[in-house]
Z-matrix of the N, CA and C atoms (Angstrom, degrees):
N
C 1 1.465
C 2 1.522 1 110.29
N 3 1.307 2 117.98 1 124.48
C 4 1.474 3 121.83 2 -174.67
C 5 1.528 4 109.42 3 -73.42
N 6 1.353 5 113.77 4 159.84
C 7 1.477 6 119.25 5 177.84
C 8 1.534 7 111.24 6 -62.01
N 9 1.367 8 115.21 7 -36.85
C 10 1.476 9 118.96 8 179.00
C 11 1.504 10 113.12 9 -62.44
N 12 1.336 11 114.88 10 -39.89
C 13 1.468 12 119.77 11 179.39
C 14 1.534 13 109.98 12 -66.78
N 15 1.363 14 116.00 13 -38.58
C 16 1.439 15 119.21 14 178.34
C 17 1.538 16 108.86 15 -66.07
N 18 1.341 17 117.18 16 -42.52
C 19 1.463 18 122.39 17 -179.06
C 20 1.524 19 110.42 18 -61.08
N 21 1.306 20 116.81 19 -35.83
C 22 1.463 21 121.02 20 -179.46
C 23 1.517 22 112.37 21 -78.55
N 24 1.317 23 116.07 22 -7.86
C 25 1.464 24 119.24 23 177.81
C 26 1.526 25 112.30 24 74.88
N 27 1.329 26 116.90 25 26.42
C 28 1.472 27 120.73 26 177.77
C 29 1.506 28 109.36 27 -76.49
N 30 1.342 29 120.22 28 124.77
C 31 1.431 30 121.55 29 179.56
C 32 1.529 31 111.28 30 -57.16
N 33 1.307 32 118.54 31 142.43
C 34 1.450 33 120.70 32 -179.07
C 35 1.518 34 112.05 33 -65.11
N 36 1.340 35 116.83 34 -28.76
C 37 1.501 36 119.44 35 176.59
C 38 1.531 37 109.91 36 -63.06
N 39 1.337 38 117.28 37 -37.25
C 40 1.448 39 119.79 38 177.78
C 41 1.486 40 112.90 39 -68.83
N 42 1.328 41 116.67 40 -37.22
C 43 1.458 42 121.91 41 177.89
C 44 1.530 43 109.46 42 -62.05
N 45 1.337 44 116.55 43 -46.97
C 46 1.487 45 121.28 44 -179.97
C 47 1.514 46 110.28 45 -65.68
N 48 1.327 47 116.66 46 -42.73
C 49 1.456 48 121.30 47 179.14
C 50 1.524 49 111.35 48 -60.46
N 51 1.343 50 117.73 49 -42.67
C 52 1.439 51 121.60 50 -179.79
C 53 1.524 52 111.69 51 -65.30
N 54 1.345 53 115.43 52 -33.62
C 55 1.485 54 121.33 53 176.77
C 56 1.503 55 110.29 54 -63.96
N 57 1.345 56 114.21 55 -45.37
C 58 1.466 57 119.25 56 179.14
C 59 1.499 58 113.61 57 -63.55
N 60 1.344 59 115.65 58 -41.27
C 61 1.451 60 119.82 59 179.32
C 62 1.512 61 111.75 60 -66.92
N 63 1.337 62 116.46 61 -40.24
C 64 1.475 63 120.41 62 179.43
C 65 1.525 64 111.45 63 -62.77
N 66 1.339 65 115.84 64 -31.46
C 67 1.492 66 121.44 65 179.08
C 68 1.511 67 111.02 66 -89.35
N 69 1.376 68 116.67 67 -0.79
C 70 1.447 69 120.95 68 -178.04
C 71 1.550 70 111.86 69 56.67
N 72 1.318 71 112.78 70 37.15
C 73 1.474 72 121.26 71 -178.97
C 74 1.509 73 108.78 72 -97.22
N 75 1.331 74 116.11 73 128.63
C 76 1.475 75 120.89 74 177.12
C 77 1.513 76 109.58 75 -67.82
N 78 1.362 77 114.80 76 142.19
C 79 1.455 78 118.55 77 178.04
C 80 1.537 79 109.76 78 -134.09
N 81 1.333 80 114.56 79 53.40
C 82 1.459 81 118.99 80 176.16
C 83 1.543 82 108.92 81 -68.96
N 84 1.323 83 114.23 82 172.87
C 85 1.488 84 118.96 83 -175.52
C 86 1.511 85 113.22 84 -57.38
N 87 1.371 86 116.51 85 -35.85
C 88 1.466 87 118.02 86 -176.80
C 89 1.534 88 114.15 87 -99.77
N 90 1.366 89 116.36 88 19.52
C 91 1.458 90 121.23 89 175.87
C 92 1.521 91 110.64 90 -92.79
N 93 1.317 92 115.59 91 149.09
C 94 1.485 93 120.21 92 174.15
C 95 1.539 94 107.19 93 -92.88
N 96 1.338 95 114.66 94 132.30
C 97 1.493 96 118.35 95 -178.26
C 98 1.531 97 111.20 96 -124.34
N 99 1.345 98 116.17 97 23.88
C 100 1.457 99 120.46 98 -174.51
C 101 1.546 100 111.05 99 -60.92
N 102 1.345 101 119.22 100 -32.56
C 103 1.455 102 121.19 101 -177.01
C 104 1.531 103 112.45 102 -70.46
N 105 1.331 104 116.01 103 -10.74
C 106 1.450 105 118.42 104 -177.44
C 107 1.556 106 111.22 105 -108.48
N 108 1.292 107 116.52 106 9.93
C 109 1.471 108 122.31 107 176.79
C 110 1.523 109 108.59 108 -109.63
N 111 1.318 110 116.77 109 121.62
C 112 1.447 111 121.81 110 -176.71
C 113 1.540 112 109.08 111 -89.30
N 114 1.352 113 117.12 112 159.34
C 115 1.462 114 120.50 113 -179.37
C 116 1.524 115 112.37 114 -53.85
N 117 1.301 116 115.07 115 133.49
C 118 1.473 117 121.57 116 179.91
C 119 1.534 118 113.20 117 89.91
N 120 1.309 119 119.05 118 -15.80
C 121 1.469 120 119.47 119 -176.81
C 122 1.535 121 111.94 120 -76.70
N 123 1.300 122 118.39 121 -28.33
C 124 1.435 123 119.01 122 -178.65
C 125 1.534 124 110.93 123 -66.70
N 126 1.311 125 116.40 124 -33.84
C 127 1.490 126 120.78 125 177.11
C 128 1.536 127 108.23 126 -66.64
N 129 1.316 128 117.53 127 -40.41
C 130 1.443 129 120.89 128 178.75
C 131 1.534 130 111.25 129 -68.08
N 132 1.342 131 115.88 130 -37.33
C 133 1.454 132 120.05 131 175.67
C 134 1.515 133 112.54 132 -64.35
N 135 1.353 134 115.19 133 -35.19
C 136 1.471 135 119.48 134 175.93
C 137 1.523 136 110.92 135 -61.39
N 138 1.323 137 115.90 136 -44.40
C 139 1.480 138 120.43 137 178.13
C 140 1.506 139 111.42 138 -62.93
N 141 1.337 140 116.56 139 -39.20
C 142 1.475 141 119.93 140 -179.26
C 143 1.532 142 110.84 141 -67.98
N 144 1.325 143 117.23 142 -44.04
C 145 1.477 144 121.44 143 178.56
C 146 1.542 145 110.46 144 -62.24
N 147 1.340 146 115.88 145 -39.56
C 148 1.474 147 120.17 146 179.39
C 149 1.525 148 108.55 147 -61.26
N 150 1.354 149 116.84 148 -47.16
C 151 1.464 150 118.95 149 -177.25
C 152 1.519 151 111.14 150 -62.80
N 153 1.320 152 117.24 151 -39.17
C 154 1.468 153 118.56 152 -178.70
C 155 1.523 154 110.98 153 -74.77
N 156 1.318 155 116.57 154 -29.74
C 157 1.484 156 120.04 155 177.32
C 158 1.504 157 108.71 156 -68.26
N 159 1.347 158 118.72 157 -33.87
C 160 1.459 159 120.96 158 177.39
C 161 1.549 160 109.11 159 -63.08
N 162 1.334 161 115.34 160 -35.98
C 163 1.468 162 120.21 161 177.13
C 164 1.533 163 110.92 162 -63.95
N 165 1.325 164 115.40 163 -40.20
C 166 1.486 165 119.87 164 178.33
C 167 1.525 166 109.96 165 -62.40
N 168 1.311 167 116.39 166 -45.55
C 169 1.456 168 119.74 167 -179.55
C 170 1.534 169 111.88 168 -63.73
N 171 1.336 170 115.65 169 -37.56
C 172 1.480 171 119.91 170 175.43
C 173 1.533 172 110.31 171 -63.25
N 174 1.310 173 116.34 172 -41.64
C 175 1.445 174 120.41 173 -179.20
C 176 1.530 175 111.65 174 -68.09
N 177 1.340 176 115.71 175 -23.93
C 178 1.469 177 120.50 176 176.26
C 179 1.543 178 111.20 177 -85.39
N 180 1.341 179 115.42 178 3.70
C 181 1.446 180 124.01 179 177.79
C 182 1.534 181 109.33 180 59.43
N 183 1.311 182 116.33 181 50.91
C 184 1.450 183 124.01 182 174.74
C 185 1.516 184 109.15 183 -109.72
N 186 1.303 185 116.72 184 121.26
C 187 1.447 186 121.24 185 -177.53
C 188 1.515 187 110.30 186 -82.66
N 189 1.317 188 117.06 187 85.56
C 190 1.465 189 121.83 188 -175.13
C 191 1.505 190 112.94 189 -70.98
N 192 1.337 191 117.32 190 -17.66
C 193 1.475 192 119.86 191 178.98
C 194 1.519 193 111.71 192 -76.81
N 195 1.347 194 115.88 193 -39.91
C 196 1.478 195 121.45 194 -177.88
C 197 1.527 196 112.33 195 -90.02
N 198 1.325 197 116.33 196 -24.68
C 199 1.452 198 121.25 197 -176.88
C 200 1.513 199 109.46 198 -92.48
N 201 1.358 200 116.18 199 106.62
C 202 1.451 201 119.67 200 -176.71
C 203 1.489 202 113.79 201 -64.53
N 204 1.342 203 117.08 202 -22.17
C 205 1.487 204 121.04 203 179.58
C 206 1.532 205 111.38 204 -71.28
N 207 1.326 206 118.94 205 -24.75
C 208 1.447 207 120.27 206 -174.91
C 209 1.527 208 111.93 207 -117.57
N 210 1.334 209 116.31 208 10.64
C 211 1.497 210 119.08 209 177.60
C 212 1.518 211 112.98 210 -50.52
N 213 1.319 212 116.41 211 -47.57
C 214 1.465 213 121.73 212 -174.69
C 215 1.520 214 112.87 213 -110.33
N 216 1.289 215 116.85 214 17.08
C 217 1.489 216 119.43 215 -177.32
C 218 1.522 217 111.71 216 -62.23
N 219 1.284 218 118.52 217 -41.94
C 220 1.460 219 120.47 218 -178.55
C 221 1.560 220 111.56 219 -57.89
N 222 1.326 221 115.07 220 -43.01
C 223 1.468 222 120.28 221 178.18
C 224 1.516 223 110.76 222 -65.89
N 225 1.323 224 115.91 223 -44.92
C 226 1.458 225 121.24 224 -178.51
C 227 1.528 226 110.46 225 -61.90
N 228 1.308 227 116.80 226 -42.84
C 229 1.475 228 120.71 227 179.82
C 230 1.540 229 110.60 228 -65.81
N 231 1.321 230 116.05 229 -41.40
C 232 1.467 231 118.75 230 179.26
C 233 1.498 232 109.34 231 -61.91
N 234 1.322 233 119.02 232 -44.47
C 235 1.460 234 121.63 233 178.76
C 236 1.544 235 111.65 234 -62.75
N 237 1.349 236 115.11 235 -41.02
C 238 1.439 237 119.34 236 179.65
C 239 1.528 238 111.83 237 -61.56
N 240 1.321 239 116.68 238 -45.53
C 241 1.465 240 119.39 239 179.63
C 242 1.535 241 113.49 240 -65.30
N 243 1.342 242 115.45 241 -48.32
C 244 1.490 243 118.14 242 -171.67
C 245 1.501 244 111.50 243 -79.00
N 246 1.336 245 119.17 244 -32.67
C 247 1.471 246 120.02 245 -173.77
C 248 1.516 247 114.69 246 -106.76
N 249 1.289 248 117.87 247 -16.15
C 250 1.471 249 120.46 248 -174.51
C 251 1.513 250 111.55 249 -122.37
N 252 1.314 251 118.67 250 -88.93
C 253 1.470 252 119.97 251 -168.97
C 254 1.518 253 114.26 252 -64.02
N 255 1.350 254 117.75 253 -27.62
C 256 1.429 255 120.40 254 176.37
C 257 1.548 256 111.56 255 -114.92
N 258 1.343 257 115.24 256 17.54
C 259 1.437 258 119.44 257 -176.45
C 260 1.538 259 115.69 258 -60.48
N 261 1.338 260 114.39 259 -23.52
C 262 1.475 261 118.39 260 177.81
C 263 1.511 262 114.72 261 -69.15
N 264 1.310 263 117.52 262 -8.31
C 265 1.487 264 122.71 263 173.74
C 266 1.524 265 110.69 264 -85.28
N 267 1.304 266 117.34 265 -34.21
C 268 1.465 267 121.20 266 -167.50
C 269 1.570 268 113.60 267 -108.18
N 270 1.317 269 116.21 268 -12.84
C 271 1.473 270 119.25 269 -179.15
C 272 1.521 271 108.29 270 -104.96
N 273 1.339 272 114.90 271 147.96
C 274 1.442 273 119.19 272 178.61
C 275 1.534 274 112.00 273 -68.93
N 276 1.303 275 115.07 274 164.36
C 277 1.484 276 120.48 275 179.51
C 278 1.520 277 110.58 276 -59.70
N 279 1.362 278 116.68 277 137.53
C 280 1.471 279 118.78 278 177.22
C 281 1.516 280 111.13 279 -59.34
N 282 1.334 281 114.83 280 144.97
C 283 1.448 282 119.60 281 179.13
C 284 1.540 283 109.04 282 -71.82
N 285 1.283 284 115.40 283 126.75
C 286 1.474 285 121.39 284 -176.46
C 287 1.513 286 108.43 285 -121.87
N 288 1.314 287 117.32 286 119.38
C 289 1.474 288 121.10 287 176.33
C 290 1.515 289 108.07 288 -85.04
N 291 1.334 290 115.37 289 125.47
C 292 1.466 291 121.33 290 179.31
C 293 1.497 292 109.77 291 -110.28
N 294 1.361 293 115.66 292 140.13
C 295 1.440 294 122.15 293 179.90
C 296 1.533 295 109.57 294 -121.74
N 297 1.344 296 116.31 295 146.75
C 298 1.465 297 118.49 296 176.24
C 299 1.531 298 109.95 297 -67.84
N 300 1.299 299 115.92 298 152.47
C 301 1.474 300 123.61 299 179.20
C 302 1.530 301 109.70 300 -81.17
N 303 1.347 302 115.74 301 72.50
C 304 1.463 303 123.16 302 -171.90
C 305 1.543 304 110.19 303 -61.11
N 306 1.346 305 116.19 304 -39.87
C 307 1.459 306 121.01 305 -177.35
C 308 1.527 307 113.01 306 -82.74
N 309 1.306 308 117.44 307 2.38
C 310 1.456 309 122.62 308 179.59
C 311 1.524 310 112.22 309 54.63
N 312 1.344 311 115.40 310 46.34
C 313 1.462 312 120.46 311 179.69
C 314 1.518 313 109.91 312 -62.51
N 315 1.326 314 116.68 313 134.91
C 316 1.472 315 119.97 314 -179.22
C 317 1.530 316 111.25 315 -142.73
N 318 1.330 317 117.25 316 28.16
C 319 1.457 318 119.86 317 177.56
C 320 1.527 319 107.86 318 -111.58
N 321 1.340 320 114.16 319 157.04
C 322 1.436 321 122.62 320 -177.81
C 323 1.516 322 111.90 321 -56.82
N 324 1.334 323 117.21 322 130.31
C 325 1.448 324 123.89 323 175.67
C 326 1.528 325 108.43 324 -122.41
N 327 1.342 326 115.57 325 132.34
C 328 1.442 327 120.56 326 179.37
C 329 1.523 328 109.42 327 -121.84
N 330 1.332 329 116.44 328 131.62
C 331 1.460 330 123.27 329 175.85
C 332 1.523 331 107.23 330 -115.06
N 333 1.350 332 116.28 331 125.36
C 334 1.444 333 119.31 332 177.67
C 335 1.517 334 111.56 333 146.08
N 336 1.321 335 116.93 334 176.60
C 337 1.455 336 123.69 335 -4.88
C 338 1.537 337 114.09 336 -72.33
N 339 1.337 338 114.75 337 134.86
C 340 1.447 339 121.46 338 173.76
C 341 1.526 340 108.75 339 -96.06
N 342 1.311 341 117.99 340 123.31
C 343 1.460 342 119.98 341 177.93
C 344 1.534 343 109.39 342 -74.59
N 345 1.311 344 115.99 343 128.60
C 346 1.467 345 120.14 344 179.74
C 347 1.526 346 109.90 345 -125.82
N 348 1.311 347 112.84 346 151.13
C 349 1.487 348 121.61 347 179.55
C 350 1.532 349 107.70 348 -131.92
N 351 1.296 350 114.73 349 132.18
C 352 1.472 351 117.63 350 179.06
C 353 1.513 352 107.16 351 -146.09
N 354 1.330 353 116.38 352 -164.77
C 355 1.461 354 122.70 353 176.57
C 356 1.515 355 108.01 354 -147.96
N 357 1.338 356 117.27 355 138.18
C 358 1.437 357 119.30 356 -178.30
C 359 1.507 358 111.02 357 -73.45
N 360 1.317 359 115.81 358 142.89
C 361 1.475 360 122.72 359 -176.96
C 362 1.522 361 112.49 360 -65.48
N 363 1.334 362 116.12 361 -24.07
C 364 1.456 363 119.85 362 -172.39
C 365 1.533 364 112.96 363 -80.34
N 366 1.334 365 117.08 364 -41.58
C 367 1.467 366 119.97 365 -176.53
C 368 1.542 367 113.10 366 -125.58
N 369 1.324 368 116.45 367 -2.07
C 370 1.493 369 121.56 368 -175.46
C 371 1.530 370 110.18 369 59.40
N 372 1.353 371 117.14 370 28.32
C 373 1.444 372 121.36 371 173.99
C 374 1.542 373 108.31 372 -84.72
N 375 1.340 374 117.10 373 153.57
C 376 1.466 375 119.69 374 -178.68
C 377 1.528 376 112.22 375 -64.86
N 378 1.342 377 111.94 376 147.41
C 379 1.472 378 122.94 377 170.51
C 380 1.518 379 105.35 378 -123.08
N 381 1.340 380 116.61 379 117.59
C 382 1.464 381 121.27 380 -176.02
C 383 1.509 382 109.27 381 -123.07
N 384 1.339 383 115.51 382 130.07
C 385 1.467 384 117.00 383 -177.32
C 386 1.517 385 113.21 384 -169.90
N 387 1.330 386 113.49 385 -161.95
C 388 1.441 387 121.26 386 -179.59
C 389 1.524 388 110.08 387 -133.98
N 390 1.303 389 113.99 388 151.87
C 391 1.482 390 121.16 389 179.75
C 392 1.534 391 108.92 390 -128.04
N 393 1.307 392 114.73 391 138.69
C 394 1.459 393 122.59 392 171.24
C 395 1.520 394 109.53 393 -115.95
N 396 1.298 395 116.75 394 140.69
C 397 1.457 396 121.66 395 -178.25
C 398 1.532 397 107.69 396 -126.12
N 399 1.330 398 117.29 397 124.92
C 400 1.454 399 122.46 398 176.27
C 401 1.525 400 108.62 399 -111.05
N 402 1.348 401 115.93 400 131.73
C 403 1.448 402 120.67 401 179.98
C 404 1.524 403 109.84 402 -126.62
N 405 1.312 404 116.46 403 129.49
C 406 1.478 405 122.69 404 172.14
C 407 1.497 406 107.20 405 -107.25
N 408 1.352 407 117.84 406 97.88
C 409 1.471 408 119.50 407 -174.67
C 410 1.494 409 113.14 408 -78.72
N 411 1.336 410 115.58 409 168.49
C 412 1.453 411 122.23 410 170.17
C 413 1.539 412 107.54 411 -135.24
N 414 1.288 413 117.16 412 -177.68
C 415 1.488 414 119.40 413 -175.57
C 416 1.506 415 112.63 414 -64.98
N 417 1.313 416 117.12 415 -20.28
C 418 1.470 417 120.34 416 -178.37
C 419 1.546 418 112.81 417 -98.04
N 420 1.351 419 115.38 418 -3.47
C 421 1.483 420 119.98 419 -175.80
C 422 1.558 421 109.25 420 -68.38
N 423 1.308 422 114.67 421 136.99
C 424 1.462 423 119.69 422 172.00
C 425 1.532 424 109.39 423 -77.93
N 426 1.292 425 117.11 424 138.13
C 427 1.477 426 122.07 425 179.99
C 428 1.524 427 107.19 426 -102.24
N 429 1.340 428 116.71 427 130.17
C 430 1.447 429 122.69 428 175.00
C 431 1.536 430 109.30 429 -122.82
N 432 1.331 431 116.12 430 153.83
C 433 1.458 432 121.57 431 -177.11
C 434 1.531 433 111.29 432 -63.20
N 435 1.322 434 116.57 433 152.40
C 436 1.471 435 120.82 434 -178.54
C 437 1.519 436 111.73 435 -59.52
N 438 1.334 437 118.13 436 -39.79
C 439 1.458 438 120.45 437 -179.03
C 440 1.513 439 112.12 438 -66.11
N 441 1.317 440 116.30 439 -23.67
C 442 1.480 441 120.49 440 -178.93
C 443 1.516 442 112.34 441 -68.86
N 444 1.317 443 116.55 442 -30.49
C 445 1.460 444 120.51 443 174.99
C 446 1.546 445 110.43 444 -62.29
N 447 1.348 446 115.14 445 -39.47
C 448 1.450 447 118.93 446 179.20
C 449 1.513 448 110.82 447 -69.91
N 450 1.305 449 117.23 448 -34.62
C 451 1.485 450 121.43 449 177.88
C 452 1.532 451 110.18 450 -65.92
N 453 1.326 452 116.84 451 -42.79
C 454 1.435 453 120.36 452 -179.38
C 455 1.543 454 110.55 453 -66.92
N 456 1.355 455 114.54 454 -40.86
C 457 1.473 456 119.13 455 179.78
C 458 1.530 457 109.20 456 -63.43
N 459 1.321 458 118.59 457 -42.90
C 460 1.460 459 122.28 458 -179.46
C 461 1.551 460 110.70 459 -63.30
N 462 1.317 461 115.21 460 -40.53
C 463 1.493 462 120.01 461 179.56
C 464 1.519 463 111.08 462 -63.39
N 465 1.280 464 118.41 463 -40.55
C 466 1.487 465 123.05 464 178.78
C 467 1.509 466 109.82 465 -71.67
N 468 1.324 467 118.50 466 -43.60
C 469 1.447 468 121.27 467 -174.47
C 470 1.506 469 113.96 468 -77.68
N 471 1.314 470 118.09 469 -20.20
C 472 1.479 471 121.37 470 -178.52
C 473 1.520 472 110.29 471 -80.31
N 474 1.311 473 115.55 472 55.84
C 475 1.449 474 124.19 473 177.48
C 476 1.514 475 108.22 474 -153.31
N 477 1.304 476 119.90 475 160.20
C 478 1.471 477 117.95 476 172.36
C 479 1.537 478 107.51 477 -62.62
N 480 1.315 479 118.97 478 124.98
C 481 1.444 480 121.48 479 -172.46
C 482 1.520 481 112.52 480 -133.86
N 483 1.322 482 113.51 481 156.81
C 484 1.469 483 121.92 482 162.95
C 485 1.515 484 104.43 483 -108.40
N 486 1.294 485 119.00 484 128.29
C 487 1.460 486 121.57 485 -170.56
C 488 1.493 487 112.92 486 -53.44
N 489 1.316 488 117.48 487 -40.81
C 490 1.443 489 121.98 488 -178.76
C 491 1.555 490 111.78 489 -58.98
N 492 1.349 491 114.42 490 -39.10
C 493 1.445 492 119.60 491 -179.78
C 494 1.533 493 112.06 492 -78.79
N 495 1.339 494 115.38 493 -33.71
C 496 1.475 495 119.50 494 -177.28
C 497 1.514 496 111.00 495 -62.25
N 498 1.322 497 118.84 496 -44.11
C 499 1.479 498 120.68 497 -178.30
C 500 1.528 499 110.87 498 -67.14
N 501 1.339 500 117.21 499 -31.70
C 502 1.469 501 121.06 500 176.89
C 503 1.561 502 108.65 501 -68.58
N 504 1.316 503 117.62 502 -44.54
C 505 1.442 504 120.54 503 178.89
C 506 1.508 505 111.74 504 -61.28
N 507 1.343 506 116.80 505 -41.14
C 508 1.464 507 121.82 506 178.81
C 509 1.524 508 109.90 507 -66.26
N 510 1.313 509 117.83 508 -44.37
C 511 1.455 510 121.30 509 178.57
C 512 1.527 511 111.67 510 -61.80
N 513 1.338 512 117.26 511 -43.36
C 514 1.482 513 120.65 512 176.96
C 515 1.527 514 111.40 513 -58.12
N 516 1.313 515 116.53 514 -42.80
C 517 1.448 516 121.06 515 -175.87
C 518 1.522 517 110.49 516 -68.32
N 519 1.358 518 117.28 517 -45.03
C 520 1.485 519 118.84 518 -179.88
C 521 1.527 520 110.42 519 -69.92
N 522 1.304 521 117.30 520 -34.66
C 523 1.503 522 121.63 521 176.22
C 524 1.546 523 108.23 522 -60.14
N 525 1.284 524 117.03 523 -46.67
C 526 1.466 525 120.91 524 -179.29
C 527 1.520 526 112.26 525 -64.15
N 528 1.329 527 116.31 526 -38.86
C 529 1.469 528 120.14 527 -177.26
C 530 1.512 529 113.34 528 -76.27
N 531 1.320 530 117.52 529 -36.01
C 532 1.477 531 119.11 530 -170.16
C 533 1.535 532 114.38 531 -109.55
N 534 1.345 533 118.32 532 -28.47
C 535 1.462 534 121.94 533 -178.65
C 536 1.531 535 113.87 534 54.68
N 537 1.354 536 116.71 535 52.99
C 538 1.466 537 119.61 536 -179.92
C 539 1.532 538 111.55 537 -80.23
N 540 1.347 539 114.17 538 171.83
C 541 1.479 540 121.47 539 173.42
C 542 1.517 541 109.40 540 -72.79
N 543 1.351 542 115.10 541 -33.10
C 544 1.448 543 120.24 542 -178.78
C 545 1.495 544 111.72 543 -147.57
N 546 1.309 545 116.05 544 149.05
C 547 1.463 546 121.98 545 -179.44
C 548 1.505 547 111.30 546 -144.48
N 549 1.329 548 116.98 547 133.02
C 550 1.456 549 122.22 548 179.02
C 551 1.539 550 108.82 549 -131.51
N 552 1.296 551 117.40 550 133.86
C 553 1.480 552 121.38 551 174.86
C 554 1.534 553 107.41 552 -130.55
N 555 1.310 554 115.34 553 125.88
C 556 1.486 555 120.73 554 175.55
C 557 1.517 556 109.15 555 -121.74
N 558 1.322 557 117.68 556 136.89
C 559 1.452 558 122.70 557 178.13
C 560 1.518 559 109.48 558 -126.65
N 561 1.304 560 115.32 559 134.97
C 562 1.473 561 123.32 560 178.91
C 563 1.502 562 106.70 561 -128.68
N 564 1.355 563 117.12 562 114.91
C 565 1.478 564 118.67 563 -171.05
C 566 1.537 565 112.72 564 -144.01
N 567 1.329 566 111.91 565 153.49
C 568 1.456 567 120.58 566 172.25
C 569 1.538 568 107.89 567 -98.28
N 570 1.323 569 117.35 568 134.47
C 571 1.432 570 122.90 569 -179.88
C 572 1.531 571 110.10 570 -109.11
N 573 1.312 572 115.81 571 116.93
C 574 1.462 573 119.00 572 -176.10
C 575 1.543 574 111.20 573 -72.18
N 576 1.333 575 118.48 574 -13.86
C 577 1.449 576 117.69 575 172.25
C 578 1.523 577 112.04 576 -67.80
N 579 1.340 578 117.05 577 -12.87
C 580 1.451 579 121.95 578 175.42
C 581 1.536 580 110.92 579 -106.30
N 582 1.325 581 118.68 580 -29.54
C 583 1.469 582 119.99 581 -175.12
C 584 1.517 583 112.34 582 -98.58
N 585 1.329 584 118.11 583 -21.10
C 586 1.444 585 123.29 584 -177.02
C 587 1.531 586 111.93 585 -101.07
N 588 1.338 587 114.85 586 -28.85
C 589 1.448 588 122.04 587 -179.14
C 590 1.535 589 106.49 588 -139.49
N 591 1.336 590 116.30 589 -170.88
C 592 1.459 591 118.89 590 176.59
C 593 1.528 592 112.65 591 62.84
N 594 1.337 593 115.45 592 -125.74
C 595 1.481 594 119.38 593 -179.99
C 596 1.529 595 112.41 594 -73.44
N 597 1.312 596 117.08 595 -16.47
C 598 1.461 597 122.47 596 178.80
C 599 1.529 598 112.35 597 55.39
N 600 1.294 599 115.20 598 50.09
C 601 1.463 600 122.56 599 179.35
C 602 1.522 601 108.65 600 -100.48
N 603 1.337 602 119.95 601 102.48
C 604 1.467 603 122.85 602 -174.03
C 605 1.507 604 114.15 603 -69.68
N 606 1.358 605 117.86 604 -16.31
C 607 1.462 606 119.74 605 -175.54
C 608 1.536 607 112.50 606 -100.69
N 609 1.307 608 117.25 607 -2.44
C 610 1.463 609 120.12 608 -177.76
C 611 1.514 610 110.92 609 -71.43
N 612 1.320 611 117.06 610 135.36
C 613 1.435 612 123.26 611 178.43
C 614 1.513 613 111.49 612 -135.66
N 615 1.297 614 117.39 613 161.72
C 616 1.465 615 121.77 614 175.20
C 617 1.532 616 108.32 615 -124.53
N 618 1.320 617 115.25 616 131.76
C 619 1.478 618 120.78 617 176.46
C 620 1.528 619 107.36 618 -125.01
N 621 1.355 620 114.60 619 128.47
C 622 1.451 621 117.24 620 175.22
C 623 1.531 622 108.64 621 -145.71
N 624 1.326 623 113.27 622 167.78
C 625 1.488 624 117.42 623 -173.53
C 626 1.517 625 110.89 624 -147.23
N 627 1.330 626 114.18 625 159.33
C 628 1.458 627 122.93 626 168.55
C 629 1.493 628 107.30 627 -126.94
N 630 1.331 629 116.18 628 127.13
C 631 1.461 630 122.68 629 177.33
C 632 1.510 631 109.79 630 -119.66
N 633 1.320 632 115.78 631 130.55
C 634 1.472 633 119.23 632 -178.80
C 635 1.515 634 110.49 633 -136.48
N 636 1.343 635 114.81 634 152.99
C 637 1.456 636 121.42 635 176.11
C 638 1.499 637 112.26 636 62.06
N 639 1.350 638 115.36 637 -126.41
C 640 1.478 639 121.48 638 -177.23
C 641 1.477 640 113.78 639 -58.52
N 642 1.346 641 119.61 640 -33.18
C 643 1.436 642 122.90 641 -179.85
C 644 1.525 643 111.77 642 -68.55
N 645 1.289 644 115.16 643 -29.00
C 646 1.450 645 120.84 644 -179.51
C 647 1.550 646 111.53 645 -81.72
N 648 1.323 647 114.60 646 -34.61
C 649 1.471 648 120.83 647 -175.11
C 650 1.540 649 112.53 648 -89.66
N 651 1.313 650 117.70 649 -31.65
C 652 1.464 651 121.30 650 -172.89
C 653 1.548 652 110.28 651 -107.00
N 654 1.320 653 115.23 652 103.66
C 655 1.473 654 121.41 653 -177.38
C 656 1.538 655 111.82 654 -61.69
N 657 1.327 656 117.16 655 -35.58
C 658 1.486 657 120.89 656 -179.67
C 659 1.495 658 110.73 657 -66.81
N 660 1.336 659 117.34 658 -42.69
C 661 1.471 660 121.43 659 177.03
C 662 1.523 661 111.55 660 -63.07
N 663 1.310 662 115.71 661 -40.58
C 664 1.459 663 121.96 662 179.84
C 665 1.552 664 109.22 663 -63.23
N 666 1.361 665 115.32 664 -45.21
C 667 1.452 666 119.51 665 -179.65
C 668 1.518 667 110.92 666 -64.66
N 669 1.339 668 117.92 667 -40.26
C 670 1.459 669 121.32 668 179.21
C 671 1.523 670 110.35 669 -61.26
N 672 1.324 671 117.36 670 -45.78
C 673 1.466 672 120.81 671 179.46
C 674 1.494 673 110.99 672 -61.88
N 675 1.325 674 118.67 673 -48.99
C 676 1.436 675 122.45 674 -178.47
C 677 1.536 676 114.05 675 -64.18
N 678 1.330 677 115.80 676 -37.38
C 679 1.448 678 119.02 677 177.80
C 680 1.514 679 110.73 678 -68.08
N 681 1.334 680 119.67 679 -38.49
C 682 1.439 681 122.42 680 -179.09
C 683 1.531 682 111.44 681 -67.27
N 684 1.338 683 117.96 682 -41.21
C 685 1.473 684 118.82 683 -178.96
C 686 1.527 685 110.17 684 -71.97
N 687 1.314 686 118.63 685 -28.84
C 688 1.485 687 120.21 686 177.83
C 689 1.529 688 110.82 687 -62.80
N 690 1.344 689 115.65 688 -36.15
C 691 1.473 690 120.21 689 178.67
C 692 1.546 691 112.00 690 -63.07
N 693 1.340 692 114.58 691 -27.69
C 694 1.465 693 120.10 692 -177.65
C 695 1.486 694 113.05 693 -93.86
N 696 1.332 695 118.27 694 -9.50
C 697 1.457 696 121.02 695 -175.47
C 698 1.504 697 112.23 696 -76.18
């Protein structure tokens, strides 16, 4: 954010938004916009979100001055959104070291269950669940460490998400990084927009999957993967 923009009192969110629009870059809730945030701007954005969150609390008729429990709630919520639950929007992609498949591994590999935490785009209510990732490598596949799959999943899920879109984003990212013959991603999650509000059904869950390459073409491979993750569920 330039000094002139600060002098004019232009909110940093508007500066970042204008940058995105000028580049014709989409900035939906589940998009990462880290490349359009300059050094120091995230701290300014934190202050801006805090100020607007105070307005929300005032509109909810909460006396944050007299109520010691909510004195710092606006700041805490701003930090939570920018650095934690929505951190995957504002932080760059985790560094992932990739290695060549020297041993020419070509057998099914399954990673999971990976515990994931997200929030639905509709109500910002928590989404809590597990992800399983199946990879069918080939001699050209890049090999990444097991913990790196969890880091990539966390980066994708730490944004306001719709589960159907989240698994596609995660599959796209792993496909790009590893280039396997086949890729499968399954997510099983509880949505608090159904258990905390709405129908208030605590047992309701959503399960969905993405199957690509060999997993899509080979029914036996798909059955093997699904049967193995069921044993771990």
